[in-house]
C-alpha positions as CSV (number, residue, x, y, z in Angstrom):
1,M,65.8,96.8,153.4
2,T,63.6,94.7,156.3
3,M,61.1,93.1,154.8
4,L,59.1,91.8,157.7
5,S,59.6,92.7,161.3
6,V,57.8,91.4,164.2
7,E,58.0,93.7,167.3
8,D,57.4,93.0,170.7
9,V,54.5,90.6,169.9
10,H,52.1,89.5,172.4
11,T,49.7,86.8,171.4
12,Y,47.1,85.2,173.1
13,Y,44.9,81.5,172.6
14,G,41.7,82.6,175.1
15,E,44.1,83.0,178.3
16,S,47.0,80.8,177.2
17,H,50.0,83.6,176.4
18,I,51.8,82.2,173.7
19,L,53.9,84.7,172.3
20,E,55.7,86.9,174.9
21,G,57.3,89.9,173.4
22,L,58.7,88.2,170.6
23,N,61.0,89.8,168.2
24,I,62.6,88.6,164.9
25,E,63.8,90.8,162.0
26,V,63.8,89.2,158.0
27,E,66.0,91.2,155.3
28,E,64.8,91.2,151.7
29,G,66.3,88.3,150.2
30,E,67.2,86.3,153.2
31,N,65.8,82.7,154.1
32,V,65.5,82.6,158.0
33,A,64.0,79.7,160.2
34,I,62.1,79.5,163.0
35,I,63.1,76.4,165.6
36,G,62.5,75.3,168.9
37,R,60.5,72.1,170.5
38,N,56.9,71.5,169.8
39,G,54.6,73.7,171.5
40,V,57.1,77.2,171.9
41,G,55.1,79.2,169.9
42,K,57.0,78.6,166.0
43,T,53.7,78.1,164.2
44,T,51.9,80.8,166.3
45,T,54.6,83.2,165.0
46,L,53.6,82.5,161.0
47,R,50.0,82.5,162.4
48,T,50.6,86.1,164.2
49,I,52.2,87.7,160.9
50,L,49.1,86.7,158.6
51,Q,47.1,88.3,161.3
52,L,45.2,84.5,161.8
53,T,45.7,84.6,165.2
54,P,46.5,88.2,165.8
55,P,48.3,89.9,168.4
56,Q,46.8,91.7,171.6
57,Q,50.1,93.9,171.8
58,G,53.3,94.8,169.4
59,T,53.1,95.2,165.8
60,V,53.9,93.3,162.5
61,R,55.2,95.2,159.5
62,F,55.4,94.1,156.1
63,Q,57.9,95.9,154.1
64,G,57.6,98.9,156.0
65,E,54.0,98.9,156.4
66,D,52.3,98.5,159.8
67,V,49.6,94.9,159.1
68,T,48.7,94.6,162.3
69,G,45.0,94.2,162.9
70,L,44.3,93.9,158.8
71,T,42.6,90.8,157.4
72,T,44.5,87.8,156.7
73,H,43.1,88.3,153.4
74,E,44.7,91.9,153.0
75,V,48.1,90.8,154.6
76,A,47.8,87.9,151.7
77,Q,47.3,90.4,149.1
78,R,50.7,92.6,150.0
79,G,52.5,89.4,149.1
80,I,52.6,87.4,151.6
81,G,52.1,83.4,150.9
82,W,51.5,80.6,153.4
83,V,52.7,77.1,153.4
84,P,50.6,75.5,156.1
85,E,51.5,72.7,158.5
86,D,48.3,70.5,157.9
87,R,48.8,71.4,153.9
88,R,45.1,73.0,153.5
89,I,44.5,71.9,150.0
90,F,41.6,71.1,148.4
91,S,41.1,67.6,148.5
92,H,38.3,67.3,146.0
93,L,39.7,69.3,143.4
94,T,42.5,68.1,141.0
95,V,45.9,68.5,141.4
96,E,45.6,70.9,138.5
97,E,42.7,72.6,139.8
98,N,44.7,73.7,143.1
99,I,47.5,75.4,141.5
100,K,45.0,77.1,139.3
101,I,43.3,78.9,142.2
102,A,46.3,79.8,144.1
103,T,47.3,81.7,140.9
104,P,46.3,85.5,141.4
105,D,46.1,86.3,137.5
106,P,44.6,84.1,135.5
107,E,46.2,84.9,132.5
108,N,49.3,83.4,134.3
109,V,47.6,80.0,134.8
110,P,49.9,78.4,132.1
111,D,53.3,79.9,133.4
112,A,51.9,78.9,136.8
113,L,51.1,75.2,135.8
114,E,54.9,75.1,134.0
115,L,56.7,76.5,137.2
116,A,54.9,74.0,139.7
117,Y,55.7,70.7,137.2
118,S,59.0,71.8,136.6
119,T,59.6,72.0,140.4
120,F,57.3,68.7,141.3
121,P,58.0,66.6,138.1
122,D,55.6,63.8,140.4
123,L,52.9,66.7,139.9
124,E,52.3,66.7,136.2
125,R,51.7,63.0,136.2
126,F,49.2,63.3,138.7
127,H,47.5,66.5,137.7
128,E,43.9,64.8,136.7
129,K,43.9,63.5,140.4
130,E,41.9,64.5,143.2
131,A,44.6,66.2,145.6
132,G,43.0,63.7,148.5
133,D,43.7,60.8,146.7
134,L,47.6,61.6,146.8
135,S,49.9,60.3,149.1
136,G,51.2,62.7,152.1
137,G,54.5,63.7,150.5
138,Q,52.3,64.3,147.3
139,Q,49.9,66.1,149.1
140,Q,53.1,68.4,150.7
141,M,54.3,69.1,146.9
142,V,50.7,70.6,146.3
143,A,50.6,72.6,149.5
144,I,54.4,73.8,148.5
145,A,53.5,74.2,144.7
146,R,50.2,76.3,145.7
147,G,52.7,78.9,147.5
148,L,55.0,79.3,145.2
149,V,52.5,79.9,142.1
150,G,51.4,82.9,144.2
151,D,53.7,85.6,143.4
152,N,54.9,86.1,146.9
153,D,57.4,88.5,148.0
154,L,57.5,86.3,151.3
155,L,57.0,82.5,151.8
156,L,56.1,81.5,155.0
157,V,56.8,77.4,155.6
158,D,55.6,75.2,158.4
159,E,57.0,71.9,159.3
160,P,57.2,70.6,155.3
161,S,59.0,67.4,156.4
162,E,56.9,66.1,159.4
163,G,55.7,62.8,158.5
164,L,57.5,62.3,155.1
165,A,59.7,59.2,153.9
166,P,63.0,60.6,153.4
167,Q,63.3,60.2,149.7
168,I,60.1,62.8,149.3
169,V,61.7,65.0,152.0
170,Q,64.8,65.5,150.0
171,K,62.6,66.5,147.1
172,V,61.1,69.0,149.4
173,V,64.3,70.4,150.3
174,D,65.6,70.8,146.9
175,A,62.0,72.6,146.1
176,L,62.6,74.8,149.0
177,E,66.4,75.8,147.6
178,N,64.5,76.8,144.2
179,I,62.4,78.8,146.0
180,A,64.6,80.3,148.7
181,A,67.2,81.5,145.5
182,D,64.1,84.0,144.2
183,T,61.8,84.4,147.2
184,T,62.5,86.0,151.0
185,L,61.9,82.4,152.7
186,V,61.0,82.1,156.7
187,L,60.9,78.4,157.7
188,V,59.6,76.9,161.0
189,E,61.2,73.1,160.7
190,Q,62.1,70.2,163.6
191,N,64.3,68.4,161.3
192,F,67.3,71.0,162.6
193,P,70.0,70.3,159.7
194,M,67.5,70.6,157.0
195,A,66.5,74.2,158.8
196,M,70.4,74.8,158.6
197,D,70.6,73.5,155.1
198,L,68.3,76.2,153.4
199,T,68.5,79.2,155.9
200,D,71.0,82.2,156.3
201,R,69.8,82.6,160.0
202,F,68.0,81.3,162.6
203,Y,66.1,82.1,165.7
204,L,65.5,80.2,168.6
205,V,62.3,80.1,170.4
206,D,61.8,79.2,173.6
207,H,58.1,80.3,175.7
208,G,57.1,82.1,173.1
209,Q,60.3,84.7,173.4
210,V,63.3,84.5,171.0
211,V,66.4,83.0,173.4
212,G,69.3,82.6,170.5
213,S,70.0,83.8,167.3
214,G,72.8,83.2,164.7
215,N,74.3,82.5,161.2
216,S,72.9,79.2,160.1
217,D,76.1,78.0,159.1
218,E,78.2,78.7,161.8
219,V,75.9,76.5,164.4
220,S,75.8,72.8,165.1
221,A,73.3,70.2,166.5
222,D,76.2,69.9,169.3
223,D,76.1,73.7,170.0
224,E,75.1,73.9,174.3
225,L,72.7,76.7,174.0
226,I,70.8,74.5,170.5
227,R,71.2,71.1,172.9
228,R,69.9,72.8,175.8
229,Y,66.7,74.3,174.4
230,L,66.4,71.3,171.3
231,S,67.0,68.2,173.1
232,A,63.9,66.2,174.4
């Protein structure tokens, strides 16, 4: 079953034409990477799916339903979660409060906390600490945990390894591997080996269009197409 379909989408920021007829499909249970250089439209693709930046042309379908033009809240209610690049945690709330507020059903809070802390044991140690006082890596853990406890069918994750130390990146990778086992995942990530390890398929984007796609286990950083569109 096709869970997500982005069909001939054109998205603008003001007069800047960012997505120029972009097409992607994600099947239920798949984990898909969107890769490409900075500024080619990867984050805009996620924002368009969520209707944070609605397309001026084209269609976004989720589980067969046209969600184009809905509010972001309505899209999220249908089962799409988001871990944004800038994390967007509540800095003046504690770790525990951040997780609680992301849990749709208050009755499920104990299970949500158990899930978050089993995924990121570090967070349990800091559960009473304000999220804004955590390190960048710990804040990323909170952001991913919030997406995890949202009971989503599809999770959009934007640049989860950006700015993190290698040992923290490995913790994030381990958590995303666990999440990907049960949730359909769309990942935007500059770390090419990490993106390929975590996903089944990839879309290569340039200037707001898909210029290549394939199976993640059949491509390497040395492939001509990857070098052409990912090298500086």
